[in-house]
PDB file of N, CA, C, O and CB in Angstrom:
ATOM      1  N   MET A   1     -61.803 -45.714  44.554  1.00  0.00           N
ATOM      2  CA  MET A   1     -62.025 -46.185  46.332  1.00  0.00           C
ATOM      3  C   MET A   1     -60.808 -47.302  46.183  1.00  0.00           C
ATOM      4  O   MET A   1     -60.937 -47.988  45.169  1.00  0.00           O
ATOM      5  CB  MET A   1     -64.008 -47.091  46.943  1.00  0.00           C
ATOM      6  N   ASN A   2     -59.717 -47.598  46.950  1.00  0.00           N
ATOM      7  CA  ASN A   2     -58.204 -48.245  46.409  1.00  0.00           C
ATOM      8  C   ASN A   2     -58.459 -49.297  46.925  1.00  0.00           C
ATOM      9  O   ASN A   2     -59.294 -49.531  47.799  1.00  0.00           O
ATOM     10  CB  ASN A   2     -56.681 -47.668  46.845  1.00  0.00           C
ATOM     11  N   LYS A   3     -57.599 -50.133  46.300  1.00  0.00           N
ATOM     12  CA  LYS A   3     -57.643 -51.455  46.555  1.00  0.00           C
ATOM     13  C   LYS A   3     -56.454 -52.314  46.888  1.00  0.00           C
ATOM     14  O   LYS A   3     -55.324 -51.896  46.634  1.00  0.00           O
ATOM     15  CB  LYS A   3     -58.183 -51.927  45.581  1.00  0.00           C
ATOM     16  N   CYS A   4     -56.639 -53.467  47.432  1.00  0.00           N
ATOM     17  CA  CYS A   4     -55.551 -54.223  47.976  1.00  0.00           C
ATOM     18  C   CYS A   4     -54.164 -53.775  47.380  1.00  0.00           C
ATOM     19  O   CYS A   4     -53.822 -53.317  46.290  1.00  0.00           O
ATOM     20  CB  CYS A   4     -55.802 -55.713  47.712  1.00  0.00           C
ATOM     21  N   LYS A   5     -53.609 -54.046  48.368  1.00  0.00           N
ATOM     22  CA  LYS A   5     -52.056 -54.165  47.326  1.00  0.00           C
ATOM     23  C   LYS A   5     -51.648 -55.484  46.869  1.00  0.00           C
ATOM     24  O   LYS A   5     -50.717 -55.764  46.113  1.00  0.00           O
ATOM     25  CB  LYS A   5     -50.625 -53.686  48.148  1.00  0.00           C
ATOM     26  N   VAL A   6     -52.564 -56.327  47.495  1.00  0.00           N
ATOM     27  CA  VAL A   6     -51.555 -58.297  47.039  1.00  0.00           C
ATOM     28  C   VAL A   6     -52.615 -57.894  45.382  1.00  0.00           C
ATOM     29  O   VAL A   6     -53.685 -57.424  44.994  1.00  0.00           O
ATOM     30  CB  VAL A   6     -52.417 -60.890  48.657  1.00  0.00           C
ATOM     31  N   ILE A   7     -50.978 -58.670  44.800  1.00  0.00           N
ATOM     32  CA  ILE A   7     -51.845 -58.864  43.020  1.00  0.00           C
ATOM     33  C   ILE A   7     -52.603 -59.938  42.588  1.00  0.00           C
ATOM     34  O   ILE A   7     -52.434 -61.156  42.653  1.00  0.00           O
ATOM     35  CB  ILE A   7     -50.862 -58.961  41.787  1.00  0.00           C
ATOM     36  N   GLY A   8     -53.823 -58.952  41.952  1.00  0.00           N
ATOM     37  CA  GLY A   8     -54.996 -60.052  41.621  1.00  0.00           C
ATOM     38  C   GLY A   8     -56.390 -59.794  43.214  1.00  0.00           C
ATOM     39  O   GLY A   8     -57.511 -60.300  43.176  1.00  0.00           O
ATOM     40  N   CYS A   9     -56.132 -59.363  43.804  1.00  0.00           N
ATOM     41  CA  CYS A   9     -56.659 -58.747  44.801  1.00  0.00           C
ATOM     42  C   CYS A   9     -57.525 -57.478  44.259  1.00  0.00           C
ATOM     43  O   CYS A   9     -56.850 -56.654  43.642  1.00  0.00           O
ATOM     44  CB  CYS A   9     -55.559 -58.414  45.739  1.00  0.00           C
ATOM     45  N   SER A  10     -59.039 -57.165  44.403  1.00  0.00           N
ATOM     46  CA  SER A  10     -59.431 -56.561  43.989  1.00  0.00           C
ATOM     47  C   SER A  10     -60.353 -55.663  45.178  1.00  0.00           C
ATOM     48  O   SER A  10     -60.873 -54.555  45.052  1.00  0.00           O
ATOM     49  CB  SER A  10     -59.791 -57.199  42.992  1.00  0.00           C
ATOM     50  N   ASP A  11     -60.337 -56.566  46.335  1.00  0.00           N
ATOM     51  CA  ASP A  11     -60.894 -55.728  47.983  1.00  0.00           C
ATOM     52  C   ASP A  11     -60.614 -54.880  48.532  1.00  0.00           C
ATOM     53  O   ASP A  11     -59.509 -54.776  49.065  1.00  0.00           O
ATOM     54  CB  ASP A  11     -60.815 -56.157  49.034  1.00  0.00           C
ATOM     55  N   PRO A  12     -61.892 -53.636  48.601  1.00  0.00           N
ATOM     56  CA  PRO A  12     -61.176 -52.540  49.408  1.00  0.00           C
ATOM     57  C   PRO A  12     -60.218 -52.490  50.336  1.00  0.00           C
ATOM     58  O   PRO A  12     -59.830 -53.541  50.846  1.00  0.00           O
ATOM     59  CB  PRO A  12     -61.854 -52.008  49.956  1.00  0.00           C
ATOM     60  N   LEU A  13     -59.725 -51.368  50.676  1.00  0.00           N
ATOM     61  CA  LEU A  13     -58.426 -51.291  51.577  1.00  0.00           C
ATOM     62  C   LEU A  13     -59.253 -51.599  53.202  1.00  0.00           C
ATOM     63  O   LEU A  13     -60.478 -51.609  53.081  1.00  0.00           O
ATOM     64  CB  LEU A  13     -57.475 -49.416  51.406  1.00  0.00           C
ATOM     65  N   TYR A  14     -58.887 -51.773  54.245  1.00  0.00           N
ATOM     66  CA  TYR A  14     -59.084 -52.343  55.373  1.00  0.00           C
ATOM     67  C   TYR A  14     -57.976 -51.502  55.787  1.00  0.00           C
ATOM     68  O   TYR A  14     -58.248 -50.343  56.100  1.00  0.00           O
ATOM     69  CB  TYR A  14     -59.106 -53.898  55.519  1.00  0.00           C
ATOM     70  N   CYS A  15     -56.579 -51.956  55.849  1.00  0.00           N
ATOM     71  CA  CYS A  15     -55.456 -51.554  56.645  1.00  0.00           C
ATOM     72  C   CYS A  15     -53.963 -51.921  56.087  1.00  0.00           C
ATOM     73  O   CYS A  15     -53.522 -52.998  55.684  1.00  0.00           O
ATOM     74  CB  CYS A  15     -55.665 -52.184  57.990  1.00  0.00           C
ATOM     75  N   LYS A  16     -53.335 -50.619  56.211  1.00  0.00           N
ATOM     76  CA  LYS A  16     -51.656 -50.574  55.838  1.00  0.00           C
ATOM     77  C   LYS A  16     -52.108 -51.410  54.536  1.00  0.00           C
ATOM     78  O   LYS A  16     -51.527 -52.494  54.473  1.00  0.00           O
ATOM     79  CB  LYS A  16     -50.241 -51.469  57.135  1.00  0.00           C
ATOM     80  N   GLY A  17     -53.097 -51.135  53.380  1.00  0.00           N
ATOM     81  CA  GLY A  17     -52.701 -51.263  51.865  1.00  0.00           C
ATOM     82  C   GLY A  17     -53.522 -52.567  51.819  1.00  0.00           C
ATOM     83  O   GLY A  17     -54.022 -52.873  50.736  1.00  0.00           O
ATOM     84  N   TYR A  18     -53.771 -53.628  53.243  1.00  0.00           N
ATOM     85  CA  TYR A  18     -54.246 -54.754  52.788  1.00  0.00           C
ATOM     86  C   TYR A  18     -55.923 -54.702  52.516  1.00  0.00           C
ATOM     87  O   TYR A  18     -56.444 -53.595  52.379  1.00  0.00           O
ATOM     88  CB  TYR A  18     -53.800 -55.792  53.793  1.00  0.00           C
ATOM     89  N   CYS A  19     -56.544 -55.623  52.461  1.00  0.00           N
ATOM     90  CA  CYS A  19     -57.660 -56.121  52.314  1.00  0.00           C
ATOM     91  C   CYS A  19     -57.894 -56.379  53.968  1.00  0.00           C
ATOM     92  O   CYS A  19     -56.943 -56.119  54.704  1.00  0.00           O
ATOM     93  CB  CYS A  19     -57.665 -57.359  51.236  1.00  0.00           C
ATOM     94  N   GLN A  20     -58.965 -56.814  54.477  1.00  0.00           N
ATOM     95  CA  GLN A  20     -58.750 -57.463  55.841  1.00  0.00           C
ATOM     96  C   GLN A  20     -58.478 -58.483  55.849  1.00  0.00           C
ATOM     97  O   GLN A  20     -57.759 -58.709  56.822  1.00  0.00           O
ATOM     98  CB  GLN A  20     -59.584 -57.495  56.636  1.00  0.00           C
ATOM     99  N   ARG A  21     -58.763 -59.845  54.904  1.00  0.00           N
ATOM    100  CA  ARG A  21     -58.313 -60.878  54.926  1.00  0.00           C
ATOM    101  C   ARG A  21     -57.065 -60.757  55.122  1.00  0.00           C
ATOM    102  O   ARG A  21     -56.445 -61.082  56.135  1.00  0.00           O
ATOM    103  CB  ARG A  21     -58.613 -61.495  54.050  1.00  0.00           C
ATOM    104  N   HIS A  22     -56.438 -60.025  53.626  1.00  0.00           N
ATOM    105  CA  HIS A  22     -54.647 -59.791  53.820  1.00  0.00           C
ATOM    106  C   HIS A  22     -54.011 -59.380  54.579  1.00  0.00           C
ATOM    107  O   HIS A  22     -52.847 -59.691  54.836  1.00  0.00           O
ATOM    108  CB  HIS A  22     -54.030 -59.159  53.178  1.00  0.00           C
ATOM    109  N   TYR A  23     -54.673 -58.607  55.069  1.00  0.00           N
ATOM    110  CA  TYR A  23     -54.275 -58.066  56.504  1.00  0.00           C
ATOM    111  C   TYR A  23     -54.200 -58.460  57.743  1.00  0.00           C
ATOM    112  O   TYR A  23     -53.479 -58.004  58.631  1.00  0.00           O
ATOM    113  CB  TYR A  23     -54.810 -57.322  56.765  1.00  0.00           C
ATOM    114  N   ARG A  24     -55.102 -59.482  57.802  1.00  0.00           N
ATOM    115  CA  ARG A  24     -55.223 -60.504  59.088  1.00  0.00           C
ATOM    116  C   ARG A  24     -53.942 -61.927  59.314  1.00  0.00           C
ATOM    117  O   ARG A  24     -53.365 -62.552  60.203  1.00  0.00           O
ATOM    118  CB  ARG A  24     -56.915 -61.290  58.833  1.00  0.00           C
ATOM    119  N   GLN A  25     -54.086 -61.806  57.356  1.00  0.00           N
ATOM    120  CA  GLN A  25     -52.594 -62.647  56.885  1.00  0.00           C
ATOM    121  C   GLN A  25     -51.377 -62.236  57.257  1.00  0.00           C
ATOM    122  O   GLN A  25     -50.505 -63.019  57.634  1.00  0.00           O
ATOM    123  CB  GLN A  25     -52.335 -62.689  55.463  1.00  0.00           C
ATOM    124  N   SER A  26     -51.258 -61.227  57.195  1.00  0.00           N
ATOM    125  CA  SER A  26     -49.823 -60.435  57.671  1.00  0.00           C
ATOM    126  C   SER A  26     -50.217 -60.206  58.818  1.00  0.00           C
ATOM    127  O   SER A  26     -49.410 -59.289  58.971  1.00  0.00           O
ATOM    128  CB  SER A  26     -49.261 -59.039  56.949  1.00  0.00           C
ATOM    129  N   GLN A  27     -50.637 -60.223  59.569  1.00  0.00           N
ATOM    130  CA  GLN A  27     -50.074 -60.182  61.196  1.00  0.00           C
ATOM    131  C   GLN A  27     -50.032 -61.119  61.442  1.00  0.00           C
ATOM    132  O   GLN A  27     -49.330 -61.272  62.441  1.00  0.00           O
ATOM    133  CB  GLN A  27     -50.672 -59.613  62.296  1.00  0.00           C
ATOM    134  N   ARG A  28     -50.694 -62.580  60.819  1.00  0.00           N
ATOM    135  CA  ARG A  28     -50.373 -63.802  61.476  1.00  0.00           C
ATOM    136  C   ARG A  28     -49.128 -64.262  60.580  1.00  0.00           C
ATOM    137  O   ARG A  28     -48.780 -65.434  60.727  1.00  0.00           O
ATOM    138  CB  ARG A  28     -51.677 -64.892  61.534  1.00  0.00           C
ATOM    139  N   GLY A  29     -48.342 -63.389  59.572  1.00  0.00           N
ATOM    140  CA  GLY A  29     -47.158 -63.581  59.029  1.00  0.00           C
ATOM    141  C   GLY A  29     -47.776 -64.907  57.979  1.00  0.00           C
ATOM    142  O   GLY A  29     -46.772 -65.538  57.647  1.00  0.00           O
ATOM    143  N   SER A  30     -48.950 -65.516  57.381  1.00  0.00           N
ATOM    144  CA  SER A  30     -48.982 -66.510  56.987  1.00  0.00           C
ATOM    145  C   SER A  30     -49.287 -65.745  55.221  1.00  0.00           C
ATOM    146  O   SER A  30     -49.774 -66.515  54.393  1.00  0.00           O
ATOM    147  CB  SER A  30     -50.034 -67.525  57.910  1.00  0.00           C
ATOM    148  N   LEU A  31     -49.061 -64.675  54.892  1.00  0.00           N
ATOM    149  CA  LEU A  31     -49.231 -63.839  53.918  1.00  0.00           C
ATOM    150  C   LEU A  31     -48.384 -64.778  52.389  1.00  0.00           C
ATOM    151  O   LEU A  31     -47.154 -64.753  52.426  1.00  0.00           O
ATOM    152  CB  LEU A  31     -48.510 -62.225  54.511  1.00  0.00           C
ATOM    153  N   LYS A  32     -48.873 -65.344  51.469  1.00  0.00           N
ATOM    154  CA  LYS A  32     -48.283 -66.087  51.142  1.00  0.00           C
ATOM    155  C   LYS A  32     -48.079 -65.429  49.423  1.00  0.00           C
ATOM    156  O   LYS A  32     -47.090 -65.673  48.732  1.00  0.00           O
ATOM    157  CB  LYS A  32     -48.927 -67.417  51.572  1.00  0.00           C
ATOM    158  N   GLU A  33     -49.451 -64.432  48.908  1.00  0.00           N
ATOM    159  CA  GLU A  33     -49.490 -64.039  47.660  1.00  0.00           C
ATOM    160  C   GLU A  33     -48.574 -62.789  47.630  1.00  0.00           C
ATOM    161  O   GLU A  33     -48.535 -61.983  48.560  1.00  0.00           O
ATOM    162  CB  GLU A  33     -50.911 -63.824  47.205  1.00  0.00           C
ATOM    163  N   PRO A  34     -47.557 -62.643  46.062  1.00  0.00           N
ATOM    164  CA  PRO A  34     -46.988 -61.345  46.246  1.00  0.00           C
ATOM    165  C   PRO A  34     -47.464 -59.973  46.220  1.00  0.00           C
ATOM    166  O   PRO A  34     -48.357 -59.681  45.424  1.00  0.00           O
ATOM    167  CB  PRO A  34     -46.242 -61.307  45.549  1.00  0.00           C
ATOM    168  N   THR A  35     -47.101 -59.321  46.797  1.00  0.00           N
ATOM    169  CA  THR A  35     -47.624 -57.800  47.178  1.00  0.00           C
ATOM    170  C   THR A  35     -46.899 -57.098  45.427  1.00  0.00           C
ATOM    171  O   THR A  35     -46.283 -57.741  44.577  1.00  0.00           O
ATOM    172  CB  THR A  35     -46.605 -56.943  49.198  1.00  0.00           C
ATOM    173  N   ILE A  36     -47.229 -55.842  45.409  1.00  0.00           N
ATOM    174  CA  ILE A  36     -46.872 -54.605  44.650  1.00  0.00           C
ATOM    175  C   ILE A  36     -45.800 -54.200  45.338  1.00  0.00           C
ATOM    176  O   ILE A  36     -45.257 -53.244  44.783  1.00  0.00           O
ATOM    177  CB  ILE A  36     -47.924 -53.504  44.534  1.00  0.00           C
ATOM    178  N   ASP A  37     -45.194 -54.599  46.486  1.00  0.00           N
ATOM    179  CA  ASP A  37     -44.374 -53.869  47.628  1.00  0.00           C
ATOM    180  C   ASP A  37     -42.994 -55.043  47.158  1.00  0.00           C
ATOM    181  O   ASP A  37     -41.879 -54.679  46.782  1.00  0.00           O
ATOM    182  CB  ASP A  37     -45.235 -53.962  49.678  1.00  0.00           C
ATOM    183  N   SER A  38     -43.474 -56.527  47.316  1.00  0.00           N
ATOM    184  CA  SER A  38     -42.070 -57.365  47.006  1.00  0.00           C
ATOM    185  C   SER A  38     -41.711 -57.506  45.505  1.00  0.00           C
ATOM    186  O   SER A  38     -40.780 -58.049  44.911  1.00  0.00           O
ATOM    187  CB  SER A  38     -42.174 -58.927  47.580  1.00  0.00           C
ATOM    188  N   LEU A  39     -42.704 -56.872  45.158  1.00  0.00           N
ATOM    189  CA  LEU A  39     -42.202 -57.070  43.602  1.00  0.00           C
ATOM    190  C   LEU A  39     -41.548 -56.022  43.166  1.00  0.00           C
ATOM    191  O   LEU A  39     -40.480 -56.172  42.573  1.00  0.00           O
ATOM    192  CB  LEU A  39     -43.270 -57.285  42.572  1.00  0.00           C
ATOM    193  N   LEU A  40     -42.019 -54.944  43.363  1.00  0.00           N
ATOM    194  CA  LEU A  40     -40.869 -53.665  43.207  1.00  0.00           C
ATOM    195  C   LEU A  40     -39.293 -54.165  43.997  1.00  0.00           C
ATOM    196  O   LEU A  40     -38.252 -54.115  43.341  1.00  0.00           O
ATOM    197  CB  LEU A  40     -41.610 -51.995  44.201  1.00  0.00           C
ATOM    198  N   ASP A  41     -39.301 -54.643  45.476  1.00  0.00           N
ATOM    199  CA  ASP A  41     -38.254 -54.600  45.898  1.00  0.00           C
ATOM    200  C   ASP A  41     -37.250 -55.876  44.951  1.00  0.00           C
ATOM    201  O   ASP A  41     -36.021 -55.871  45.011  1.00  0.00           O
ATOM    202  CB  ASP A  41     -38.492 -54.710  47.453  1.00  0.00           C
ATOM    203  N   GLU A  42     -37.774 -56.556  44.398  1.00  0.00           N
ATOM    204  CA  GLU A  42     -37.245 -57.816  43.776  1.00  0.00           C
ATOM    205  C   GLU A  42     -36.834 -56.893  42.126  1.00  0.00           C
ATOM    206  O   GLU A  42     -35.893 -57.135  41.370  1.00  0.00           O
ATOM    207  CB  GLU A  42     -38.712 -59.390  43.728  1.00  0.00           C
ATOM    208  N   LEU A  43     -37.670 -56.065  42.011  1.00  0.00           N
ATOM    209  CA  LEU A  43     -37.310 -55.791  40.876  1.00  0.00           C
ATOM    210  C   LEU A  43     -35.577 -54.299  40.684  1.00  0.00           C
ATOM    211  O   LEU A  43     -34.627 -54.187  39.910  1.00  0.00           O
ATOM    212  CB  LEU A  43     -38.997 -55.336  40.299  1.00  0.00           C
ATOM    213  N   LYS A  44     -36.092 -53.524  41.897  1.00  0.00           N
ATOM    214  CA  LYS A  44     -34.806 -53.175  42.926  1.00  0.00           C
ATOM    215  C   LYS A  44     -33.472 -53.858  42.735  1.00  0.00           C
ATOM    216  O   LYS A  44     -32.516 -53.469  42.063  1.00  0.00           O
ATOM    217  CB  LYS A  44     -35.169 -53.550  44.398  1.00  0.00           C
ATOM    218  N   SER A  45     -33.620 -55.151  43.589  1.00  0.00           N
ATOM    219  CA  SER A  45     -32.339 -55.697  43.592  1.00  0.00           C
ATOM    220  C   SER A  45     -31.806 -56.061  42.063  1.00  0.00           C
ATOM    221  O   SER A  45     -30.808 -56.782  42.069  1.00  0.00           O
ATOM    222  CB  SER A  45     -32.387 -56.951  44.523  1.00  0.00           C
ATOM    223  N   TYR A  46     -32.252 -55.724  40.898  1.00  0.00           N
ATOM    224  CA  TYR A  46     -31.797 -56.001  39.606  1.00  0.00           C
ATOM    225  C   TYR A  46     -31.623 -54.876  38.980  1.00  0.00           C
ATOM    226  O   TYR A  46     -31.607 -54.912  37.749  1.00  0.00           O
ATOM    227  CB  TYR A  46     -32.581 -56.803  38.884  1.00  0.00           C
ATOM    228  N   GLU A  47     -31.455 -53.630  39.657  1.00  0.00           N
ATOM    229  CA  GLU A  47     -31.435 -52.143  38.937  1.00  0.00           C
ATOM    230  C   GLU A  47     -30.481 -52.092  38.270  1.00  0.00           C
ATOM    231  O   GLU A  47     -30.500 -51.333  37.301  1.00  0.00           O
ATOM    232  CB  GLU A  47     -31.384 -50.933  39.715  1.00  0.00           C
ATOM    233  N   ASP A  48     -29.115 -53.012  38.600  1.00  0.00           N
ATOM    234  CA  ASP A  48     -27.722 -52.311  38.144  1.00  0.00           C
ATOM    235  C   ASP A  48     -27.844 -53.121  36.803  1.00  0.00           C
ATOM    236  O   ASP A  48     -27.285 -52.682  35.798  1.00  0.00           O
ATOM    237  CB  ASP A  48     -26.102 -52.595  39.218  1.00  0.00           C
ATOM    238  N   THR A  49     -28.726 -54.560  36.752  1.00  0.00           N
ATOM    239  CA  THR A  49     -28.733 -55.193  35.147  1.00  0.00           C
ATOM    240  C   THR A  49     -29.374 -54.830  34.540  1.00  0.00           C
ATOM    241  O   THR A  49     -29.197 -54.951  33.328  1.00  0.00           O
ATOM    242  CB  THR A  49     -28.953 -56.346  34.801  1.00  0.00           C
ATOM    243  N   ILE A  50     -30.451 -54.200  35.041  1.00  0.00           N
ATOM    244  CA  ILE A  50     -31.215 -53.614  34.150  1.00  0.00           C
ATOM    245  C   ILE A  50     -30.847 -52.246  33.338  1.00  0.00           C
ATOM    246  O   ILE A  50     -31.050 -51.917  32.169  1.00  0.00           O
ATOM    247  CB  ILE A  50     -32.281 -53.468  34.817  1.00  0.00           C
ATOM    248  N   HIS A  51     -30.221 -51.583  34.440  1.00  0.00           N
ATOM    249  CA  HIS A  51     -29.725 -50.320  33.926  1.00  0.00           C
ATOM    250  C   HIS A  51     -28.081 -50.444  32.913  1.00  0.00           C
ATOM    251  O   HIS A  51     -27.823 -49.669  31.993  1.00  0.00           O
ATOM    252  CB  HIS A  51     -29.550 -49.336  35.427  1.00  0.00           C
ATOM    253  N   LYS A  52     -27.507 -51.150  33.194  1.00  0.00           N
ATOM    254  CA  LYS A  52     -26.877 -52.238  32.013  1.00  0.00           C
ATOM    255  C   LYS A  52     -27.097 -52.500  30.429  1.00  0.00           C
ATOM    256  O   LYS A  52     -26.622 -52.320  29.307  1.00  0.00           O
ATOM    257  CB  LYS A  52     -27.223 -53.448  32.435  1.00  0.00           C
ATOM    258  N   ALA A  53     -28.170 -53.060  31.169  1.00  0.00           N
ATOM    259  CA  ALA A  53     -28.993 -54.543  29.544  1.00  0.00           C
ATOM    260  C   ALA A  53     -29.622 -52.432  29.144  1.00  0.00           C
ATOM    261  O   ALA A  53     -29.348 -52.036  28.011  1.00  0.00           O
ATOM    262  CB  ALA A  53     -31.466 -56.932  30.392  1.00  0.00           C
ATOM    263  N   SER A  54     -30.023 -51.873  29.668  1.00  0.00           N
ATOM    264  CA  SER A  54     -30.905 -50.754  28.509  1.00  0.00           C
ATOM    265  C   SER A  54     -30.031 -49.737  27.886  1.00  0.00           C
ATOM    266  O   SER A  54     -30.512 -48.900  27.123  1.00  0.00           O
ATOM    267  CB  SER A  54     -32.159 -49.758  29.279  1.00  0.00           C
ATOM    268  N   SER A  55     -28.484 -49.773  28.238  1.00  0.00           N
ATOM    269  CA  SER A  55     -27.614 -48.725  27.556  1.00  0.00           C
ATOM    270  C   SER A  55     -27.242 -49.637  26.278  1.00  0.00           C
ATOM    271  O   SER A  55     -26.973 -49.008  25.254  1.00  0.00           O
ATOM    272  CB  SER A  55     -26.177 -48.137  28.550  1.00  0.00           C
ATOM    273  N   SER A  56     -27.206 -50.679  26.231  1.00  0.00           N
ATOM    274  CA  SER A  56     -26.935 -51.836  25.419  1.00  0.00           C
ATOM    275  C   SER A  56     -27.428 -52.363  24.379  1.00  0.00           C
ATOM    276  O   SER A  56     -26.630 -52.774  23.536  1.00  0.00           O
ATOM    277  CB  SER A  56     -26.967 -52.606  25.935  1.00  0.00           C
ATOM    278  N   VAL A  57     -28.973 -52.514  24.120  1.00  0.00           N
ATOM    279  CA  VAL A  57     -30.028 -52.715  23.833  1.00  0.00           C
ATOM    280  C   VAL A  57     -30.522 -52.258  22.992  1.00  0.00           C
ATOM    281  O   VAL A  57     -31.404 -51.493  23.379  1.00  0.00           O
ATOM    282  CB  VAL A  57     -30.535 -52.641  24.463  1.00  0.00           C
ATOM    283  N   SER A  58     -30.379 -52.341  21.306  1.00  0.00           N
ATOM    284  CA  SER A  58     -30.625 -51.717  20.563  1.00  0.00           C
ATOM    285  C   SER A  58     -31.969 -51.559  19.855  1.00  0.00           C
ATOM    286  O   SER A  58     -32.392 -50.466  19.477  1.00  0.00           O
ATOM    287  CB  SER A  58     -29.849 -51.929  20.057  1.00  0.00           C
ATOM    288  N   HIS A  59     -32.677 -52.826  19.683  1.00  0.00           N
ATOM    289  CA  HIS A  59     -34.087 -53.076  19.123  1.00  0.00           C
ATOM    290  C   HIS A  59     -35.333 -51.668  20.475  1.00  0.00           C
ATOM    291  O   HIS A  59     -35.465 -51.488  21.686  1.00  0.00           O
ATOM    292  CB  HIS A  59     -34.477 -55.498  19.412  1.00  0.00           C
ATOM    293  N   PRO A  60     -35.779 -51.209  19.455  1.00  0.00           N
ATOM    294  CA  PRO A  60     -36.514 -50.367  19.926  1.00  0.00           C
ATOM    295  C   PRO A  60     -37.808 -50.886  21.067  1.00  0.00           C
ATOM    296  O   PRO A  60     -38.497 -50.327  21.920  1.00  0.00           O
ATOM    297  CB  PRO A  60     -36.933 -49.742  18.719  1.00  0.00           C
ATOM    298  N   THR A  61     -37.722 -51.724  20.736  1.00  0.00           N
ATOM    299  CA  THR A  61     -39.374 -52.131  22.098  1.00  0.00           C
ATOM    300  C   THR A  61     -38.536 -52.957  22.924  1.00  0.00           C
ATOM    301  O   THR A  61     -39.176 -52.877  23.972  1.00  0.00           O
ATOM    302  CB  THR A  61     -41.225 -53.376  21.431  1.00  0.00           C
ATOM    303  N   MET A  62     -37.298 -53.884  23.256  1.00  0.00           N
ATOM    304  CA  MET A  62     -36.776 -53.598  23.986  1.00  0.00           C
ATOM    305  C   MET A  62     -36.087 -52.542  24.864  1.00  0.00           C
ATOM    306  O   MET A  62     -35.894 -52.770  26.058  1.00  0.00           O
ATOM    307  CB  MET A  62     -36.549 -54.033  23.720  1.00  0.00           C
ATOM    308  N   LYS A  63     -35.699 -51.343  24.261  1.00  0.00           N
ATOM    309  CA  LYS A  63     -35.249 -50.348  24.705  1.00  0.00           C
ATOM    310  C   LYS A  63     -36.583 -49.799  25.590  1.00  0.00           C
ATOM    311  O   LYS A  63     -36.465 -49.588  26.797  1.00  0.00           O
ATOM    312  CB  LYS A  63     -34.644 -49.502  23.562  1.00  0.00           C
ATOM    313  N   ASN A  64     -37.541 -49.641  25.058  1.00  0.00           N
ATOM    314  CA  ASN A  64     -38.770 -48.865  25.573  1.00  0.00           C
ATOM    315  C   ASN A  64     -39.435 -49.824  27.170  1.00  0.00           C
ATOM    316  O   ASN A  64     -40.011 -49.389  28.167  1.00  0.00           O
ATOM    317  CB  ASN A  64     -40.118 -48.848  24.016  1.00  0.00           C
ATOM    318  N   LEU A  65     -39.040 -51.170  26.800  1.00  0.00           N
ATOM    319  CA  LEU A  65     -38.895 -51.846  28.104  1.00  0.00           C
ATOM    320  C   LEU A  65     -37.909 -51.498  29.394  1.00  0.00           C
ATOM    321  O   LEU A  65     -38.202 -51.459  30.589  1.00  0.00           O
ATOM    322  CB  LEU A  65     -38.573 -53.059  27.729  1.00  0.00           C
ATOM    323  N   PHE A  66     -36.998 -51.326  28.920  1.00  0.00           N
ATOM    324  CA  PHE A  66     -36.073 -50.709  29.724  1.00  0.00           C
ATOM    325  C   PHE A  66     -35.942 -49.596  30.281  1.00  0.00           C
ATOM    326  O   PHE A  66     -35.070 -49.468  31.140  1.00  0.00           O
ATOM    327  CB  PHE A  66     -35.297 -50.722  29.326  1.00  0.00           C
ATOM    328  N   VAL A  67     -36.536 -48.830  30.030  1.00  0.00           N
ATOM    329  CA  VAL A  67     -36.834 -47.407  29.997  1.00  0.00           C
ATOM    330  C   VAL A  67     -37.534 -47.730  30.882  1.00  0.00           C
ATOM    331  O   VAL A  67     -37.247 -47.338  32.013  1.00  0.00           O
ATOM    332  CB  VAL A  67     -37.352 -46.591  28.864  1.00  0.00           C
ATOM    333  N   LEU A  68     -38.717 -48.574  30.666  1.00  0.00           N
ATOM    334  CA  LEU A  68     -40.219 -48.100  31.617  1.00  0.00           C
ATOM    335  C   LEU A  68     -39.580 -49.244  32.954  1.00  0.00           C
ATOM    336  O   LEU A  68     -40.192 -49.073  34.009  1.00  0.00           O
ATOM    337  CB  LEU A  68     -42.420 -48.736  30.610  1.00  0.00           C
ATOM    338  N   LEU A  69     -38.919 -49.896  32.996  1.00  0.00           N
ATOM    339  CA  LEU A  69     -38.588 -50.736  33.768  1.00  0.00           C
ATOM    340  C   LEU A  69     -37.691 -50.025  35.341  1.00  0.00           C
ATOM    341  O   LEU A  69     -37.822 -50.254  36.544  1.00  0.00           O
ATOM    342  CB  LEU A  69     -37.797 -51.698  32.781  1.00  0.00           C
ATOM    343  N   GLU A  70     -36.681 -48.995  34.443  1.00  0.00           N
ATOM    344  CA  GLU A  70     -36.151 -48.009  35.401  1.00  0.00           C
ATOM    345  C   GLU A  70     -37.077 -47.124  35.635  1.00  0.00           C
ATOM    346  O   GLU A  70     -37.234 -46.974  36.847  1.00  0.00           O
ATOM    347  CB  GLU A  70     -34.989 -47.337  35.013  1.00  0.00           C
ATOM    348  N   SER A  71     -37.742 -46.490  35.009  1.00  0.00           N
ATOM    349  CA  SER A  71     -39.038 -46.138  35.480  1.00  0.00           C
ATOM    350  C   SER A  71     -39.602 -46.115  36.479  1.00  0.00           C
ATOM    351  O   SER A  71     -39.900 -45.129  37.154  1.00  0.00           O
ATOM    352  CB  SER A  71     -39.668 -46.552  35.109  1.00  0.00           C
ATOM    353  N   ILE A  72     -39.915 -47.802  36.777  1.00  0.00           N
ATOM    354  CA  ILE A  72     -40.540 -48.148  37.893  1.00  0.00           C
ATOM    355  C   ILE A  72     -39.495 -48.259  38.909  1.00  0.00           C
ATOM    356  O   ILE A  72     -39.825 -47.890  40.036  1.00  0.00           O
ATOM    357  CB  ILE A  72     -41.327 -49.334  37.726  1.00  0.00           C
ATOM    358  N   ILE A  73     -38.493 -48.622  38.774  1.00  0.00           N
ATOM    359  CA  ILE A  73     -37.691 -48.579  39.748  1.00  0.00           C
ATOM    360  C   ILE A  73     -37.178 -47.055  40.576  1.00  0.00           C
ATOM    361  O   ILE A  73     -36.713 -47.062  41.716  1.00  0.00           O
ATOM    362  CB  ILE A  73     -36.668 -49.282  39.152  1.00  0.00           C
ATOM    363  N   LYS A  74     -37.332 -46.055  39.917  1.00  0.00           N
ATOM    364  CA  LYS A  74     -37.257 -44.390  40.621  1.00  0.00           C
ATOM    365  C   LYS A  74     -38.315 -44.737  41.111  1.00  0.00           C
ATOM    366  O   LYS A  74     -38.165 -45.696  41.868  1.00  0.00           O
ATOM    367  CB  LYS A  74     -37.258 -42.802  39.745  1.00  0.00           C
ATOM    368  N   TYR A  75     -39.369 -44.375  41.019  1.00  0.00           N
ATOM    369  CA  TYR A  75     -40.816 -44.605  41.515  1.00  0.00           C
ATOM    370  C   TYR A  75     -41.268 -44.853  43.031  1.00  0.00           C
ATOM    371  O   TYR A  75     -42.457 -45.024  43.300  1.00  0.00           O
ATOM    372  CB  TYR A  75     -41.262 -45.749  40.828  1.00  0.00           C
TER     373      TYR A  75
END
């Protein structure tokens, strides 16, 4: 079963990726909680910065983090 795309909401889907409560809020324009889509859009706005940082970082854990972020952006 798919869940609502509002982060932290585990209610079942109702329409357009939202549960019934969040769908109604989105229709009224009163949805304040972040969605997966809004966070992805925000991350994509930093795509160039992330790419430049990933090529200059040498610490393995940080390198893996940037590789992960770049793969999320490309998804």
